[in-house]
C-alpha positions in Angstrom: 137.2 189.4 104.1 133.9 188.7 102.5 132.5 191.9 100.9 128.8 192.0 100.2 128.3 194.4 97.2 130.9 194.1 94.6 130.1 194.0 90.9 131.3 191.4 88.6 131.1 191.2 84.7 128.2 188.8 84.9 126.7 189.3 88.4 126.4 191.2 91.6 127.2 189.7 95.0 124.2 189.3 97.2 125.9 187.5 100.1 129.3 186.2 101.0 130.6 184.4 104.0 132.7 181.5 104.9 130.3 179.0 103.6 128.3 180.6 100.7 128.6 183.0 97.8 125.3 184.1 96.5 125.0 186.1 93.3 122.6 188.0 91.3 123.3 186.7 87.7 122.8 188.9 84.8 121.0 187.4 81.7 123.2 186.2 79.0 125.8 184.4 81.3 125.9 180.7 81.6 126.4 179.3 85.1 128.9 176.6 84.2 131.7 176.5 81.4 130.3 175.6 77.9 131.9 174.2 75.1 134.1 175.9 72.4 137.1 178.2 72.8 135.4 181.6 72.1 133.0 182.3 74.9 132.4 184.6 77.7 133.6 183.4 81.1 130.9 181.5 82.8 129.4 182.6 86.1 131.3 179.8 88.0 134.7 180.9 86.4 134.0 184.5 87.4 132.8 183.6 90.9 136.1 181.4 91.5 138.3 184.4 90.6 136.4 186.6 92.9 136.5 184.0 95.7 140.2 183.0 95.2 139.5 179.4 95.1 137.3 176.5 94.2 133.4 176.8 94.5 130.7 174.0 94.5 127.8 174.5 92.3 124.5 174.0 94.0 122.0 174.7 91.2 121.7 176.5 87.9 119.4 178.8 86.1 119.1 179.2 82.4 121.6 181.3 80.3 118.9 183.9 79.5 117.5 183.9 82.9 118.6 186.4 85.7 118.6 186.1 89.4 119.7 184.3 92.3 122.5 181.6 92.0 124.1 179.9 95.1 127.7 178.6 95.3 129.3 176.8 98.3 132.7 177.4 99.4 133.4 173.9 100.8 132.0 170.3 100.6 130.1 170.2 103.8 127.9 173.2 102.9 127.4 171.8 99.4 126.3 168.5 100.8 123.9 170.0 103.2 122.2 172.3 100.7 122.2 169.8 97.8 120.3 167.3 100.1 117.6 170.0 100.5 117.3 170.3 96.8 116.9 166.7 96.5 114.2 166.6 99.1 112.4 169.7 97.5 112.6 171.6 100.7 114.4 174.6 99.0 112.0 177.5 98.3 112.5 179.2 95.0 110.5 182.1 93.8 110.5 183.6 90.2 109.1 186.5 88.4 107.9 186.1 84.8 106.1 188.5 82.4 104.0 186.3 80.0 101.9 186.9 77.0 98.3 187.5 77.4 95.9 187.7 80.3 96.2 185.3 83.2 93.6 185.2 86.0 94.2 184.7 89.7 96.4 181.9 90.6 96.8 178.2 89.8 99.1 175.1 89.4 100.4 173.7 86.2 101.0 169.9 86.7 102.3 168.5 83.5 105.2 166.1 82.8 108.2 167.5 81.0 110.1 165.5 78.4 113.5 166.0 76.9 113.5 165.7 73.1 116.5 164.7 71.1 117.1 168.2 70.0 117.6 169.4 73.6 114.2 171.1 73.5 111.9 170.4 76.4 108.1 169.8 76.1 105.1 168.6 77.8 104.6 164.9 77.1 103.0 161.9 78.8 106.4 160.1 78.8 108.0 163.0 80.6 109.1 163.5 84.3 106.5 164.8 86.8 106.7 168.6 86.9 104.7 171.0 88.9 104.6 174.8 88.9 102.5 177.2 91.1 101.8 180.8 89.9 99.8 183.8 90.9 99.1 187.2 89.2 101.1 190.1 90.4 100.3 192.8 87.9 98.2 193.0 84.6 99.2 194.8 81.4 97.3 195.4 78.3 98.8 192.3 76.5 100.8 190.7 79.1 100.8 189.6 82.8 103.4 189.6 85.6 103.4 186.4 87.6 104.9 185.2 90.8 106.0 181.6 90.2 107.1 178.9 92.5 108.4 175.8 90.9 107.8 172.7 93.1 110.0 170.4 90.8 113.3 171.6 89.0 113.1 170.3 85.4 115.2 172.1 82.7 113.3 175.0 81.3 110.3 174.1 83.4 108.8 177.5 83.9 109.2 178.4 80.2 107.8 175.2 79.0 104.9 175.2 81.5 104.0 178.8 80.5 104.2 177.9 76.8 102.1 174.9 77.3 99.5 176.9 79.1 99.2 179.3 76.2 101.2 182.1 77.8 104.8 182.0 76.8 107.5 184.2 78.6 108.2 187.4 76.9 111.5 187.5 75.2 111.6 183.7 75.0 113.5 182.7 71.7 112.9 178.9 72.1 109.3 178.4 73.3 106.7 180.4 71.5 104.9 180.9 68.1 106.6 184.2 67.2 110.1 184.7 68.7 111.4 186.4 70.6 108.0 186.3 72.4 106.4 189.7 72.5 109.3 191.4 70.6 111.2 192.4 73.7 115.1 192.2 74.0 115.4 189.9 77.1 113.8 186.9 78.5 111.5 188.2 81.2 112.2 185.5 83.8 114.0 186.3 87.0 114.9 184.0 89.9 113.8 186.6 92.6 114.6 184.6 95.9 115.7 181.4 97.4 115.3 180.0 100.9 116.8 177.0 102.7 118.2 175.8 106.1 121.6 177.3 106.4 124.2 175.1 108.1 123.7 173.9 110.7 120.1 175.0 111.4 119.3 178.6 110.5 116.6 179.6 108.1 118.3 181.6 105.2 116.6 183.6 102.6 118.2 186.0 100.0 116.5 188.1 97.4 117.7 189.6 94.1 116.4 192.7 92.7 115.5 193.0 89.0 117.8 194.9 86.6 117.4 198.2 84.8 116.4 196.6 81.6 113.8 194.5 83.1 112.3 197.6 84.8 112.4 199.4 81.5 110.4 196.8 79.7 107.9 196.7 82.6 107.5 200.4 82.3 106.9 200.1 78.7 104.2 197.5 79.2 102.6 199.7 82.0 102.6 202.6 79.2 100.5 200.3 76.9 103.3 198.8 74.8 101.7 196.4 72.2 103.5 193.1 71.9 103.8 191.3 68.5 
């Protein structure tokens, strides 16, 4: 009744049961419907067609970002997981390939502000924002990071990386020369998510990176020079 490995246009199913539908979103797909008549179906619309009914949105990731997205099949599960998001007890892990050489691990603690243009940026009048990171692999001109956002501001990881002088490769919004590094996709991936599954079971699901991500990483390993 709930298949576990079916491909959709914009995602692959990672987990499906009577409470949850967890997808691995492809880059270039929005989570919820946008404005305008000419558009690709959002992830929510695709997921509801797959599920055969209404789904509840728990959280979102950026249009250009790939990785884990969780939907709930009913209001009770949605309420339980949403409360965990509000209390910041949900554990999220991302992978990001950023420009330049990053050392070891650290924390970026800088407030993020929404400007009138819709662009986000670090500003003293912004909301408190905190991002933890550690180095996973070093390339000639870039670094693969494991990132854990403590808060969940819009574009938080991209803004914090840019603020720290290491914008995410492929970013078309935050960077001096865009797309950053000249690669064809945003190198930001929601790798896993963990929370208490109703009623009291620890639940973790991980999403593999896609073929294009792996091709870019292999180019970097081979000495690809970013621009």
